[in-house]
Every structure is written in C-alpha cells, then in structure tokens.
N, CA, C and O atoms as a Tinker XYZ file with bonds, in Angstrom:
   412  protein
     1  N     -8.880000   -2.385000  -14.015000    73     2
     2  CA    -9.290000   -1.152000  -13.396000    64     1     3
     3  C    -10.160000   -1.468000  -12.179000    63     2     4     5
     4  O    -11.002000   -2.365000  -12.219000    81     3
     5  N     -9.943000   -0.724000  -11.110000    73     3     6
     6  CA   -10.719000   -0.911000   -9.892000    64     5     7
     7  C    -12.109000   -0.302000  -10.048000    63     6     8     9
     8  O    -12.256000    0.728000  -10.707000    81     7
     9  N    -13.129000   -0.918000   -9.455000    73     7    10
    10  CA   -14.473000   -0.338000   -9.474000    64     9    11
    11  C    -14.482000    1.024000   -8.754000    63    10    12    13
    12  O    -13.642000    1.283000   -7.892000    81    11
    13  N    -15.430000    1.873000   -9.116000    73    11    14
    14  CA   -15.513000    3.220000   -8.538000    64    13    15
    15  C    -15.542000    3.202000   -7.013000    63    14    16    17
    16  O    -14.830000    3.976000   -6.373000    81    15
    17  N    -16.355000    2.328000   -6.425000    73    15    18
    18  CA   -16.472000    2.286000   -4.965000    64    17    19
    19  C    -15.136000    1.933000   -4.309000    63    18    20    21
    20  O    -14.802000    2.465000   -3.250000    81    19
    21  N    -14.382000    1.046000   -4.931000    73    19    22
    22  CA   -13.070000    0.652000   -4.409000    64    21    23
    23  C    -12.096000    1.813000   -4.533000    63    22    24    25
    24  O    -11.356000    2.104000   -3.593000    81    23
    25  N    -12.088000    2.476000   -5.676000    73    23    26
    26  CA   -11.203000    3.635000   -5.869000    64    25    27
    27  C    -11.516000    4.725000   -4.855000    63    26    28    29
    28  O    -10.602000    5.347000   -4.313000    81    27
    29  N    -12.793000    4.962000   -4.596000    73    27    30
    30  CA   -13.182000    5.981000   -3.614000    64    29    31
    31  C    -12.650000    5.625000   -2.228000    63    30    32    33
    32  O    -12.085000    6.473000   -1.538000    81    31
    33  N    -12.832000    4.378000   -1.830000    73    31    34
    34  CA   -12.395000    3.946000   -0.498000    64    33    35
    35  C    -10.877000    4.033000   -0.363000    63    34    36    37
    36  O    -10.367000    4.550000    0.631000    81    35
    37  N    -10.165000    3.532000   -1.354000    73    35    38
    38  CA    -8.708000    3.541000   -1.293000    64    37    39
    39  C     -8.190000    4.972000   -1.379000    63    38    40    41
    40  O     -7.245000    5.336000   -0.678000    81    39
    41  N     -8.800000    5.773000   -2.228000    73    39    42
    42  CA    -8.412000    7.178000   -2.326000    64    41    43
    43  C     -8.579000    7.897000   -1.001000    63    42    44    45
    44  O     -7.720000    8.684000   -0.603000    81    43
    45  N     -9.674000    7.629000   -0.320000    73    43    46
    46  CA    -9.904000    8.257000    0.980000    64    45    47
    47  C     -8.886000    7.753000    2.010000    63    46    48    49
    48  O     -8.380000    8.535000    2.815000    81    47
    49  N     -8.588000    6.463000    1.986000    73    47    50
    50  CA    -7.593000    5.907000    2.913000    64    49    51
    51  C     -6.226000    6.560000    2.688000    63    50    52    53
    52  O     -5.506000    6.834000    3.648000    81    51
    53  N     -5.869000    6.807000    1.434000    73    51    54
    54  CA    -4.594000    7.481000    1.141000    64    53    55
    55  C     -4.622000    8.936000    1.592000    63    54    56    57
    56  O     -3.614000    9.457000    2.068000    81    55
    57  N     -5.760000    9.588000    1.448000    73    55    58
    58  CA    -5.924000   10.958000    1.941000    64    57    59
    59  C     -5.723000   11.001000    3.456000    63    58    60    61
    60  O     -5.025000   11.876000    3.969000    81    59
    61  N     -6.333000   10.057000    4.163000    73    59    62
    62  CA    -6.176000    9.974000    5.625000    64    61    63
    63  C     -4.695000    9.793000    5.976000    63    62    64    65
    64  O     -4.197000   10.417000    6.913000    81    63
    65  N     -3.996000    8.942000    5.225000    73    63    66
    66  CA    -2.565000    8.712000    5.467000    64    65    67
    67  C     -1.771000    9.995000    5.239000    63    66    68    69
    68  O     -0.864000   10.303000    6.011000    81    67
    69  N     -2.098000   10.736000    4.199000    73    67    70
    70  CA    -1.401000   11.990000    3.928000    64    69    71
    71  C     -1.595000   13.001000    5.052000    63    70    72    73
    72  O     -0.732000   13.845000    5.294000    81    71
    73  N     -2.721000   12.910000    5.729000    73    71    74
    74  CA    -3.031000   13.812000    6.842000    64    73    75
    75  C     -2.471000   13.295000    8.169000    63    74    76    77
    76  O     -2.673000   13.910000    9.216000    81    75
    77  N     -1.764000   12.155000    8.114000    73    75    78
    78  CA    -1.128000   11.614000    9.308000    64    77    79
    79  C     -1.962000   10.600000   10.073000    63    78    80    81
    80  O     -1.584000   10.189000   11.169000    81    79
    81  N     -3.101000   10.189000    9.505000    73    79    82
    82  CA    -3.966000    9.231000   10.182000    64    81    83
    83  C     -3.887000    7.848000    9.577000    63    82    84    85
    84  O     -3.061000    7.565000    8.709000    81    83
    85  N     -4.776000    6.993000   10.065000    73    83    86
    86  CA    -4.838000    5.622000    9.567000    64    85    87
    87  C     -6.304000    5.237000    9.404000    63    86    88    89
    88  O     -7.055000    5.214000   10.379000    81    87
    89  N     -6.703000    4.941000    8.193000    73    87    90
    90  CA    -8.076000    4.521000    7.882000    64    89    91
    91  C     -8.388000    3.217000    8.604000    63    90    92    93
    92  O     -7.497000    2.395000    8.816000    81    91
    93  N     -9.634000    3.027000    8.979000    73    91    94
    94  CA   -10.024000    1.840000    9.760000    64    93    95
    95  C     -9.807000    0.520000    9.011000    63    94    96    97
    96  O     -9.682000   -0.526000    9.647000    81    95
    97  N     -9.760000    0.549000    7.689000    73    95    98
    98  CA    -9.540000   -0.673000    6.905000    64    97    99
    99  C     -8.085000   -0.841000    6.482000    63    98   100   101
   100  O     -7.783000   -1.591000    5.554000    81    99
   101  N     -7.192000   -0.145000    7.165000    73    99   102
   102  CA    -5.762000   -0.222000    6.876000    64   101   103
   103  C     -5.079000   -1.033000    7.969000    63   102   104   105
   104  O     -5.401000   -0.910000    9.151000    81   103
   105  N     -4.132000   -1.863000    7.549000    73   103   106
   106  CA    -3.359000   -2.635000    8.519000    64   105   107
   107  C     -1.903000   -2.681000    8.087000    63   106   108   109
   108  O     -1.582000   -2.532000    6.908000    81   107
   109  N     -1.033000   -2.890000    9.060000    73   107   110
   110  CA     0.390000   -3.024000    8.758000    64   109   111
   111  C      0.606000   -4.313000    7.969000    63   110   112   113
   112  O      0.004000   -5.346000    8.264000    81   111
   113  N      1.463000   -4.236000    6.976000    73   111   114
   114  CA     1.783000   -5.404000    6.161000    64   113   115
   115  C      2.941000   -6.134000    6.820000    63   114   116   117
   116  O      4.022000   -5.567000    6.973000    81   115
   117  N      2.732000   -7.370000    7.209000    73   115   118
   118  CA     3.772000   -8.115000    7.919000    64   117   119
   119  C      4.960000   -8.397000    7.008000    63   118   120   121
   120  O      4.826000   -8.532000    5.792000    81   119
   121  N      6.122000   -8.481000    7.638000    73   119   122
   122  CA     7.336000   -8.786000    6.900000    64   121   123
   123  C      8.109000   -7.563000    6.450000    63   122   124   125
   124  O      9.116000   -7.690000    5.754000    81   123
   125  N      7.649000   -6.368000    6.838000    73   123   126
   126  CA     8.319000   -5.143000    6.411000    64   125   127
   127  C      8.802000   -4.305000    7.591000    63   126   128   129
   128  O      8.981000   -3.094000    7.458000    81   127
   129  N      9.011000   -4.928000    8.726000    73   127   130
   130  CA     9.622000   -4.249000    9.856000    64   129   131
   131  C      8.774000   -3.168000   10.485000    63   130   132   133
   132  O      9.232000   -2.034000   10.621000    81   131
   133  N      7.576000   -3.479000   10.864000    73   131   134
   134  CA     6.751000   -2.514000   11.585000    64   133   135
   135  C      5.634000   -1.936000   10.747000    63   134   136   137
   136  O      5.227000   -2.500000    9.732000    81   135
   137  N      5.156000   -0.804000   11.197000    73   135   138
   138  CA     3.958000   -0.215000   10.606000    64   137   139
   139  C      4.254000    0.765000    9.477000    63   138   140   141
   140  O      3.367000    1.529000    9.096000    81   139
   141  N      5.442000    0.772000    8.940000    73   139   142
   142  CA     5.780000    1.715000    7.877000    64   141   143
   143  C      5.223000    1.345000    6.518000    63   142   144   145
   144  O      5.110000    2.208000    5.647000    81   143
   145  N      4.870000    0.079000    6.314000    73   143   146
   146  CA     4.260000   -0.378000    5.065000    64   145   147
   147  C      2.863000   -0.882000    5.408000    63   146   148   149
   148  O      2.699000   -1.786000    6.228000    81   147
   149  N      1.869000   -0.291000    4.775000    73   147   150
   150  CA     0.474000   -0.561000    5.116000    64   149   151
   151  C     -0.299000   -1.055000    3.910000    63   150   152   153
   152  O      0.109000   -0.883000    2.761000    81   151
   153  N     -1.437000   -1.679000    4.212000    73   151   154
   154  CA    -2.271000   -2.255000    3.158000    64   153   155
   155  C     -3.728000   -1.897000    3.426000    63   154   156   157
   156  O     -4.214000   -2.006000    4.552000    81   155
   157  N     -4.416000   -1.466000    2.369000    73   155   158
   158  CA    -5.861000   -1.245000    2.428000    64   157   159
   159  C     -6.497000   -2.354000    1.607000    63   158   160   161
   160  O     -6.115000   -2.596000    0.462000    81   159
   161  N     -7.467000   -3.020000    2.203000    73   159   162
   162  CA    -8.173000   -4.092000    1.507000    64   161   163
   163  C     -9.611000   -3.656000    1.314000    63   162   164   165
   164  O    -10.265000   -3.196000    2.249000    81   163
   165  N    -10.098000   -3.807000    0.089000    73   163   166
   166  CA   -11.477000   -3.431000   -0.222000    64   165   167
   167  C    -12.126000   -4.551000   -1.026000    63   166   168   169
   168  O    -11.565000   -5.026000   -2.013000    81   167
   169  N    -13.303000   -4.962000   -0.599000    73   167   170
   170  CA   -14.059000   -5.998000   -1.306000    64   169   171
   171  C    -15.195000   -5.349000   -2.089000    63   170   172   173
   172  O    -15.820000   -4.390000   -1.637000    81   171
   173  N    -15.443000   -5.896000   -3.272000    73   171   174
   174  CA   -16.526000   -5.389000   -4.111000    64   173   175
   175  C    -17.063000   -6.535000   -4.961000    63   174   176   177
   176  O    -16.340000   -7.100000   -5.783000    81   175
   177  N    -18.329000   -6.872000   -4.760000    73   175   178
   178  CA   -19.007000   -7.900000   -5.546000    64   177   179
   179  C    -18.241000   -9.218000   -5.613000    63   178   180   181
   180  O    -18.136000   -9.841000   -6.670000    81   179
   181  N    -17.717000   -9.623000   -4.476000    73   179   182
   182  CA   -17.013000  -10.899000   -4.412000    64   181   183
   183  C    -15.547000  -10.847000   -4.794000    63   182   184   185
   184  O    -14.857000  -11.862000   -4.701000    81   183
   185  N    -15.051000   -9.696000   -5.222000    73   183   186
   186  CA   -13.644000   -9.539000   -5.573000    64   185   187
   187  C    -12.930000   -8.756000   -4.477000    63   186   188   189
   188  O    -13.537000   -7.922000   -3.804000    81   187
   189  N    -11.644000   -9.027000   -4.303000    73   187   190
   190  CA   -10.841000   -8.338000   -3.303000    64   189   191
   191  C     -9.760000   -7.525000   -4.003000    63   190   192   193
   192  O     -9.065000   -8.017000   -4.892000    81   191
   193  N     -9.635000   -6.273000   -3.583000    73   191   194
   194  CA    -8.646000   -5.352000   -4.137000    64   193   195
   195  C     -7.747000   -4.877000   -3.008000    63   194   196   197
   196  O     -8.212000   -4.585000   -1.906000    81   195
   197  N     -6.453000   -4.803000   -3.297000    73   195   198
   198  CA    -5.477000   -4.408000   -2.278000    64   197   199
   199  C     -4.602000   -3.284000   -2.806000    63   198   200   201
   200  O     -4.216000   -3.261000   -3.975000    81   199
   201  N     -4.306000   -2.364000   -1.918000    73   199   202
   202  CA    -3.367000   -1.295000   -2.232000    64   201   203
   203  C     -2.360000   -1.232000   -1.095000    63   202   204   205
   204  O     -2.736000   -1.165000    0.075000    81   203
   205  N     -1.080000   -1.253000   -1.443000    73   203   206
   206  CA     0.003000   -1.232000   -0.470000    64   205   207
   207  C      0.741000    0.094000   -0.625000    63   206   208   209
   208  O      1.080000    0.512000   -1.732000    81   207
   209  N      0.982000    0.746000    0.518000    73   207   210
   210  CA     1.690000    2.022000    0.484000    64   209   211
   211  C      2.602000    2.139000    1.693000    63   210   212   213
   212  O      2.513000    1.345000    2.629000    81   211
   213  N      3.482000    3.141000    1.667000    73   211   214
   214  CA     4.375000    3.351000    2.798000    64   213   215
   215  C      4.288000    4.790000    3.288000    63   214   216   217
   216  O      4.126000    5.731000    2.511000    81   215
   217  N      4.402000    4.924000    4.604000    73   215   218
   218  CA     4.444000    6.235000    5.243000    64   217   219
   219  C      5.781000    6.399000    5.975000    63   218   220   221
   220  O      5.887000    7.181000    6.920000    81   219
   221  N      6.776000    5.672000    5.540000    73   219   222
   222  CA     8.098000    5.712000    6.190000    64   221   223
   223  C      8.818000    7.041000    5.972000    63   222   224   225
   224  O      9.742000    7.370000    6.716000    81   223
   225  N      8.413000    7.791000    4.983000    73   223   226
   226  CA     9.162000    8.976000    4.599000    64   225   227
   227  C      8.339000   10.236000    4.849000    63   226   228   229
   228  O      7.154000   10.289000    4.520000    81   227
   229  N      8.974000   11.245000    5.431000    73   227   230
   230  CA     8.278000   12.465000    5.808000    64   229   231
   231  C      7.660000   13.207000    4.638000    63   230   232   233
   232  O      6.584000   13.790000    4.770000    81   231
   233  N      8.323000   13.191000    3.509000    73   231   234
   234  CA     7.923000   14.072000    2.409000    64   233   235
   235  C      6.752000   13.560000    1.574000    63   234   236   237
   236  O      6.160000   14.328000    0.816000    81   235
   237  N      6.407000   12.274000    1.699000    73   235   238
   238  CA     5.354000   11.751000    0.820000    64   237   239
   239  C      4.835000   10.402000    1.305000    63   238   240   241
   240  O      5.499000    9.681000    2.051000    81   239
   241  N      3.628000   10.091000    0.855000    73   239   242
   242  CA     3.073000    8.742000    0.968000    64   241   243
   243  C      3.307000    8.103000   -0.392000    63   242   244   245
   244  O      2.844000    8.619000   -1.409000    81   243
   245  N      4.014000    6.997000   -0.416000    73   243   246
   246  CA     4.317000    6.321000   -1.673000    64   245   247
   247  C      3.422000    5.096000   -1.834000    63   246   248   249
   248  O      3.433000    4.203000   -0.986000    81   247
   249  N      2.652000    5.051000   -2.912000    73   247   250
   250  CA     1.864000    3.861000   -3.228000    64   249   251
   251  C      2.815000    2.884000   -3.919000    63   250   252   253
   252  O      3.425000    3.209000   -4.937000    81   251
   253  N      2.930000    1.689000   -3.350000    73   251   254
   254  CA     3.888000    0.709000   -3.847000    64   253   255
   255  C      3.265000   -0.281000   -4.822000    63   254   256   257
   256  O      3.932000   -0.761000   -5.739000    81   255
   257  N      1.982000   -0.587000   -4.623000    73   255   258
   258  CA     1.350000   -1.573000   -5.500000    64   257   259
   259  C     -0.152000   -1.559000   -5.261000    63   258   260   261
   260  O     -0.599000   -1.388000   -4.127000    81   259
   261  N     -0.921000   -1.736000   -6.306000    73   259   262
   262  CA    -2.379000   -1.870000   -6.211000    64   261   263
   263  C     -2.773000   -2.997000   -7.158000    63   262   264   265
   264  O     -2.387000   -3.009000   -8.327000    81   263
   265  N     -3.545000   -3.943000   -6.633000    73   263   266
   266  CA    -3.865000   -5.107000   -7.457000    64   265   267
   267  C     -5.143000   -5.775000   -6.974000    63   266   268   269
   268  O     -5.603000   -5.548000   -5.855000    81   267
   269  N     -5.698000   -6.599000   -7.843000    73   267   270
   270  CA    -6.850000   -7.413000   -7.500000    64   269   271
   271  C     -6.339000   -8.785000   -7.096000    63   270   272   273
   272  O     -5.583000   -9.419000   -7.833000    81   271
   273  N     -6.753000   -9.236000   -5.931000    73   271   274
   274  CA    -6.342000  -10.570000   -5.470000    64   273   275
   275  C     -7.125000  -11.609000   -6.262000    63   274   276   277
   276  O     -8.355000  -11.582000   -6.291000    81   275
   277  N     -6.416000  -12.506000   -6.892000    73   275   278
   278  CA    -7.047000  -13.510000   -7.750000    64   277   279
   279  C     -7.387000  -14.790000   -7.004000    63   278   280   281
   280  O     -8.446000  -15.376000   -7.228000    81   279
   281  N     -6.503000  -15.226000   -6.122000    73   279   282
   282  CA    -6.705000  -16.483000   -5.417000    64   281   283
   283  C     -7.826000  -16.351000   -4.395000    63   282   284   285
   284  O     -7.906000  -15.356000   -3.675000    81   283
   285  N     -8.668000  -17.333000   -4.339000    73   283   286
   286  CA    -9.754000  -17.342000   -3.363000    64   285   287
   287  C     -9.331000  -18.041000   -2.076000    63   286   288   289
   288  O    -10.065000  -18.031000   -1.088000    81   287
   289  N     -8.145000  -18.649000   -2.091000    73   287   290
   290  CA    -7.661000  -19.369000   -0.916000    64   289   291
   291  C     -6.581000  -18.555000   -0.232000    63   290   292   293
   292  O     -5.689000  -18.008000   -0.880000    81   291
   293  N     -6.672000  -18.485000    1.076000    73   291   294
   294  CA    -5.630000  -17.842000    1.864000    64   293   295
   295  C     -5.624000  -16.334000    1.731000    63   294   296   297
   296  O     -6.256000  -15.758000    0.846000    81   295
   297  N     -4.890000  -15.715000    2.640000    73   295   298
   298  CA    -4.810000  -14.262000    2.644000    64   297   299
   299  C     -3.430000  -13.778000    2.244000    63   298   300   301
   300  O     -3.200000  -12.571000    2.158000    81   299
   301  N     -2.519000  -14.683000    2.000000    73   299   302
   302  CA    -1.149000  -14.280000    1.719000    64   301   303
   303  C     -1.040000  -13.580000    0.363000    63   302   304   305
   304  O     -1.855000  -13.772000   -0.539000    81   303
   305  N     -0.004000  -12.770000    0.269000    73   303   306
   306  CA     0.261000  -12.030000   -0.963000    64   305   307
   307  C      1.043000  -12.938000   -1.908000    63   306   308   309
   308  O      2.023000  -13.554000   -1.489000    81   307
   309  N      0.634000  -13.034000   -3.164000    73   307   310
   310  CA     1.391000  -13.849000   -4.126000    64   309   311
   311  C      2.847000  -13.377000   -4.228000    63   310   312   313
   312  O      3.138000  -12.186000   -4.123000    81   311
   313  N      3.739000  -14.329000   -4.432000    73   311   314
   314  CA     5.185000  -14.051000   -4.463000    64   313   315
   315  C      5.549000  -12.928000   -5.425000    63   314   316   317
   316  O      6.333000  -12.048000   -5.069000    81   315
   317  N      5.003000  -12.938000   -6.626000    73   315   318
   318  CA     5.327000  -11.912000   -7.620000    64   317   319
   319  C      4.903000  -10.527000   -7.136000    63   318   320   321
   320  O      5.633000   -9.554000   -7.324000    81   319
   321  N      3.741000  -10.435000   -6.520000    73   319   322
   322  CA     3.290000   -9.153000   -5.989000    64   321   323
   323  C      4.177000   -8.699000   -4.838000    63   322   324   325
   324  O      4.486000   -7.512000   -4.728000    81   323
   325  N      4.587000   -9.621000   -3.985000    73   323   326
   326  CA     5.465000   -9.303000   -2.869000    64   325   327
   327  C      6.820000   -8.796000   -3.371000    63   326   328   329
   328  O      7.360000   -7.830000   -2.830000    81   327
   329  N      7.364000   -9.436000   -4.390000    73   327   330
   330  CA     8.632000   -8.980000   -4.977000    64   329   331
   331  C      8.485000   -7.586000   -5.568000    63   330   332   333
   332  O      9.393000   -6.764000   -5.441000    81   331
   333  N      7.371000   -7.311000   -6.202000    73   331   334
   334  CA     7.107000   -5.995000   -6.787000    64   333   335
   335  C      7.057000   -4.927000   -5.683000    63   334   336   337
   336  O      7.606000   -3.837000   -5.842000    81   335
   337  N      6.400000   -5.248000   -4.575000    73   335   338
   338  CA     6.317000   -4.316000   -3.448000    64   337   339
   339  C      7.710000   -4.031000   -2.882000    63   338   340   341
   340  O      8.050000   -2.878000   -2.620000    81   339
   341  N      8.506000   -5.073000   -2.695000    73   339   342
   342  CA     9.866000   -4.904000   -2.168000    64   341   343
   343  C     10.715000   -4.038000   -3.083000    63   342   344   345
   344  O     11.443000   -3.164000   -2.612000    81   343
   345  N     10.628000   -4.272000   -4.388000    73   343   346
   346  CA    11.410000   -3.494000   -5.347000    64   345   347
   347  C     10.974000   -2.031000   -5.331000    63   346   348   349
   348  O     11.814000   -1.133000   -5.369000    81   347
   349  N      9.686000   -1.792000   -5.277000    73   347   350
   350  CA     9.182000   -0.418000   -5.279000    64   349   351
   351  C      9.478000    0.295000   -3.963000    63   350   352   353
   352  O      9.651000    1.514000   -3.953000    81   351
   353  N      9.538000   -0.433000   -2.864000    73   351   354
   354  CA     9.930000    0.169000   -1.598000    64   353   355
   355  C     11.386000    0.621000   -1.670000    63   354   356   357
   356  O     11.718000    1.707000   -1.195000    81   355
   357  N     12.253000   -0.194000   -2.253000    73   355   358
   358  CA    13.657000    0.207000   -2.431000    64   357   359
   359  C     13.745000    1.465000   -3.296000    63   358   360   361
   360  O     14.543000    2.359000   -3.016000    81   359
   361  N     12.932000    1.532000   -4.335000    73   359   362
   362  CA    12.921000    2.709000   -5.210000    64   361   363
   363  C     12.416000    3.944000   -4.457000    63   362   364   365
   364  O     12.958000    5.035000   -4.630000    81   363
   365  N     11.392000    3.781000   -3.630000    73   363   366
   366  CA    10.889000    4.894000   -2.821000    64   365   367
   367  C     11.967000    5.379000   -1.851000    63   366   368   369
   368  O     12.111000    6.582000   -1.638000    81   367
   369  N     12.724000    4.451000   -1.265000    73   367   370
   370  CA    13.825000    4.828000   -0.374000    64   369   371
   371  C     14.872000    5.641000   -1.121000    63   370   372   373
   372  O     15.388000    6.626000   -0.594000    81   371
   373  N     15.187000    5.234000   -2.343000    73   371   374
   374  CA    16.162000    5.972000   -3.153000    64   373   375
   375  C     15.644000    7.374000   -3.469000    63   374   376   377
   376  O     16.378000    8.353000   -3.336000    81   375
   377  N     14.402000    7.469000   -3.881000    73   375   378
   378  CA    13.809000    8.770000   -4.208000    64   377   379
   379  C     13.807000    9.664000   -2.975000    63   378   380   381
   380  O     14.152000   10.842000   -3.067000    81   379
   381  N     13.429000    9.128000   -1.840000    73   379   382
   382  CA    13.393000    9.899000   -0.602000    64   381   383
   383  C     14.788000   10.397000   -0.236000    63   382   384   385
   384  O     14.964000   11.551000    0.156000    81   383
   385  N     15.772000    9.516000   -0.369000    73   383   386
   386  CA    17.162000    9.911000   -0.080000    64   385   387
   387  C     17.611000   11.041000   -0.983000    63   386   388   389
   388  O     18.254000   11.986000   -0.526000    81   387
   389  N     17.275000   10.949000   -2.276000    73   387   390
   390  CA    17.642000   11.992000   -3.233000    64   389   391
   391  C     16.967000   13.322000   -2.900000    63   390   392   393
   392  O     17.587000   14.381000   -3.003000    81   391
   393  N     15.691000   13.263000   -2.499000    73   391   394
   394  CA    14.938000   14.483000   -2.183000    64   393   395
   395  C     15.432000   15.161000   -0.914000    63   394   396   397
   396  O     15.416000   16.388000   -0.815000    81   395
   397  N     15.871000   14.366000    0.053000    73   395   398
   398  CA    16.255000   14.928000    1.340000    64   397   399
   399  C     17.770000   15.056000    1.489000    63   398   400   401
   400  O     18.259000   15.413000    2.560000    81   399
   401  N     18.494000   14.774000    0.452000    73   399   402
   402  CA    19.940000   14.901000    0.508000    64   401   403
   403  C     20.620000   13.826000    1.334000    63   402   404   405
   404  O     21.682000   14.058000    1.913000    81   403
   405  N     20.007000   12.647000    1.390000    73   403   406
   406  CA    20.613000   11.517000    2.081000    64   405   407
   407  C     20.306000   11.444000    3.557000    63   406   408   409
   408  O     20.909000   10.639000    4.266000    81   407
   409  N     19.395000   12.250000    4.041000    73   407   410
   410  CA    19.035000   12.248000    5.468000    64   409   411
   411  C     18.150000   11.097000    5.817000    63   410   412
   412  O     17.757000   10.949000    6.975000    81   411
C-alpha cells in the first residue's frame, strides 16, 4: 500500500490529467511512442513509488500500473513491470475501441 502522502500526490496528478493538464512531476514514459503514456514518480522516506497511466483515449484516463520501485540502482523500469504496462495498455485500447465503436 502506498503511503498517504504518495496517494494524495498521485491522486492529484491523475485529477490534473482528467482535466486535460499535466502535473509538474509527470513525464512521458519512453518507449511508448510519444506522450500518450505518462509516469508520476513520488518519493517518500527513501522509497520511490511510480504510477503509469495513459491519456491516449478521449473517454478516460487509464491507470496502467502502480508500484514501488525496489531497485536502488538505475531508473529503468523492471522487465516484469514493463510487460505488465504493455499488456494493460493493449487492454485499455480494446476497452476504448469497444466503448467508441471502433473509432
């Protein structure tokens, strides 16, 4: 479970995204073809928490993954987490297609 301060920050960043903006601690996640997949990073007491979401679809902001970064080395996303994000993005695309009638 994320600490309260982290949940507040990430919740606010998602609210900003829903309103069409971009929170100052949000950045595009590389490897996903532009700024449609974003990441909010929040640090709390020496731990790092990440939430990945997409704004590619008009009807909703889809949260793809939220996790605590375990490795203290490097900034890269662990392979398993990256695969989870890719799979959930495909699922969000399917849901969006179903909601909009394939548009």
